[in-house]
N, C-alpha and C positions, 0 to 999 in steps of 0.2 A: 354459681356456685357461689358461698360464701364462707366465713370462717370463723368460729367460737373458740375462747379459750377453753383447753383442756383440763384433765386433773391435774396435773403435772405443770407448774410454774410456767410460765411461757412458753409452753407448746400449743399450737394453734392446729384444730381439725376441722374437717373437711364439712358443711351441713349444708343440707336441701331443704329449702320453704318449700311445702307442700300443701301449703295453707289453700290456695286455689282450688287444688282438685277438692280437695275436702269439701269447700264450700260447694260446691255439686252436689252434694249430696240434699243441701237445703232446697236444690231445685226440686228434689222430687216432693219434698214439702207442698211448693207451689202446685204441683201439677193433684196434687190429693185435694187445695183447696180451690182451683180450676173445675174440676170435677163435681164438687160439692155445691158451687157456685151456678155452674151450670144448669146442674137440677135443678136446682133450688128457681133458676127462672123457669125452666120449666112445668116446673110443680103450680108456679103462679098462674101460668096463662092456663093452665088443666084446671085450675083450679076457679077460675072467673067463667071459663068457656065451658062448653058441654063437651068435649074430647077430654076425656080421661083416659091416663094411659099410664102403666107400668114398667118401670125400667131395672136393670137391677146389669149395673156394672163392677167390674173385678179389677182393681188395680194391683197388680204384683212387677215381680221381680223375674222377668221370663227369660229375659236377653242370654241368661247363662246354662238354659238347660238343655241338656244334650241332645242334638240335633234338631232343636227347637220346638221339644215334643213336651207339649204339658199334659200332666195326669191326669185325671180327673174332670176333663173338659172334652165333648164331642162336638164335633160338627153338624149342623143341622141344616142339609141340603148345601148350597154354594155359600161360601163364606163372600159377601156382600162387599167386603172391605179390600180392593182391586187397587189402591193407588195407595199413594204416603200420605196417610191424616196424623197431624199433631193435636192435642187437645189444649196443648200450650201455648200452641202458635197462634198472635189473633187471626193472621190474615184465614184461617182454618174457622171461625168462630160460627159463621154461616153453613159451612158445610157440616160441621160438629154436629149444629143445631139440627140440622134440615135430617140427619143422619138416626139420632136419637128421635125425632118425633115419627121415624117409619112404626115405629112399636114390632118391633120383630117379635120373634118370638125366640127365647133362648136368651142368652146373656151376652153383654158387651164386652170386651177384652181390650185393656190398655196396660201397656208395660210401663214402668215407673221410668222413664226416657219424657212420656205423654204419647208415644206413639199408638194409634190406635191399630189393634194387631186382629179382632175379630171380631162377627157380629152375627148374631143367630148362633150361640155354641149352648148347647146340655150341659147344664153341671150335675157331678153326681155328688149324693150325698151319703158321708159315712155316718154323719155322728146325728142324730137327732136331739136340735138346745132346744130350751123352753124359750119363748118369745113372748114379746109382750101382748097382750088381747087385742084382737082385732089385726093380728098379721095374719097373713097366710103361707102359702107353700113357697111363694117369692122370697118370703124373709124367713123362714126356717133355712132354706136353701143359702139364703147370705152368713146367715148366722153360723151354718156350718162350714159353710166354703173359707170365710174367716179363718180359721183355726189352721189353713194350709202354710206349709212352709214356705213358700214361696208369693204369698198372698198378704201385700200390704194392709187393704182395704176392700172392703165390699160396699157398694153405694144401693142404696133401694128406694122408686118412688114409689109409693104407694099407688096404686090404682083406687081404689076406694076414696081413699081418706087424703091425698096428695101427700102425704107425709115424709119428706126426703128422709133418708135416716144414713149416717157411716157405722159399718160394723167392723169390727178387730177384734180377735183373739174369741167369735163365738157370742160376741155382747156389743149394742148399741152403743157408742161411747156421743154422739151429737146426731140432733134430729135441728130439720125448721117443720114448722106449722106454717102452712100458706093463711090459715086464718088470724094468726096472730099478726101478722105483717100489711091489716088490710087496714 
């Protein structure tokens, strides 16, 4: 605890510094960047090889949901995530890459802390939004789902073009084209 001068002359008022706690918010931005970077690496490999794969990843603030239930999502079969995996922890890089290239149907769900919560998740679409030409169902779903309250961003990797996009509030805000990096 520290003290600062108050409004009245000579008065000291107790204060608390929460700057460290608010710096944790910046960590969530690192999770977003890590997901995008990981998907770009997968995109480059997929573009150079013959095994094309498509991905959709939802990043959100899901740890505060009542009973840990997220509306608009439905599990397809058994959730293959049966242990703690965190995309922002370098110790899990190989495992996370292997998981993503499994090419499961449905979406991967990642909490804002970087913890991977699920895979093989069906996302419901409530709004049909316009997407760029050449985008398919995965991208329409990403655009729509990115408008949900607890969703921070949705990431897509196009199976046909290997383009990686970040979607927020119904629009893509960042993209990576693998052919531009050759």
